[in-house]
C-alpha positions, 0 to 999 in steps of 0.5 A: 461497508455496505454503501459506500463508494469504491474509491477505486481508478477502474483499470484494465490491468491492476485491480487495486489502484487507488486514492488514499485521499479524503480520510478524516482526521482526528484533528479535524483535517483530511488526507489530501486528495489526488497526491498518493495512490497505492496499488498492485501490481503495475507492471499489468498495466495496459496502453490504455491504463497509461494513458488514463493514469497521464491524467494523475501525473505521477512524478513518482513510483515505489516499487515495494517487490522483490527483485525476483519478482521485479525481474518475473513479472516486470515493472511500471513502464516508465518509458510509455509514460506521457511525464517524466517519472522518478521510478524507486525500487524499494524492495520491503523483503527479499523473502515475502511468504516465508515459512510456517509452523504448522501449529499456527493458527492463521491470525497469528501467522499472518500477524507474524509475516507483518513483524517480519515485514516491519523488522527486516523492510525497515530500510525500504520503510524508512526511504519510502518516507523520505520520499514522502517528505519531499514536495518533488515526488507527488502525485505518487504511487507506491505499490506490490504484487497484490497491494495488500502486505508491503503495500497495506503496511506502508499505507497504515503507517502513513496514514497514522503518522497524518492522524488517520484514526484506527478505524479508517486505516483498517477499513482501508486494508480490508478495501483490498478484499474487493480486488482480491475476489476480481482477481480470482474471477479474472483467474478462473475466467482466464487461467484455471489451471493456475488458479488451481495451484495458487488455491494451494496457499494459505487462504489467509494470505488473500484476507485483509482482515482488518485485525491484521493491520491494527495488530501491526500497529499495536506491535509499532505502538508497543515497540516506539510509543507511536508510528511517529516516533519509530519513524524517528528511531529510524532516521526521519528527522522532525522536518521530514514529518513535518513536511509530510503532514504540510503537503499531506494533510489539509484544514479544508472540508472535502467531501470523503468517498471512503 
């Protein structure tokens, strides 16, 4: 990952807002830029952040956080955004962290959490893909709190459906590590007492290990054969899959920035 450009859009509040476009696919096409964004908590947007995002012309905000998180942390400032935005609260799961057995190693623990997100969050995942299939949804952004787990899962499924290779999907997932480091630096300088509490949480929860997202893709393929078949089995139609690919893939050569 050394030497690669950082695809994030620099904001004062959120640290992990970035475009999913630019990735090449196995069919020698590319994911269109400027249509789908992923992010951490958008309730952190400052006034200048809202102005900057206004240039993106967002039509849809998908909030994957739990109801408790939305109530406690706030939500995307729809009323302050310069153009009409549809806000869709699609809580992936309400029990975000879960319980860990002392005998389970770090990677097994995080893999199990992602299996939990996939299994318990199926309705929200499907609802998100219904929106991905609508031309009127774009440009759109989906987010959770850190932009890592729930957001990472949705991003992985979407990129996999579009034919992006596993290596690129894992690399996109791992990019969150940059934002996590900056977040810890921010906490260290602004809220050191809070940081002490956060550091009691297992460190694996803050890591974007590529093995985690690759294990998720392997599980989906073990369950259904492919992400496409998993989505189809959960209610996404062939027409919707075709629409997503038509909307988000281009035949044109674009210079990749990932």
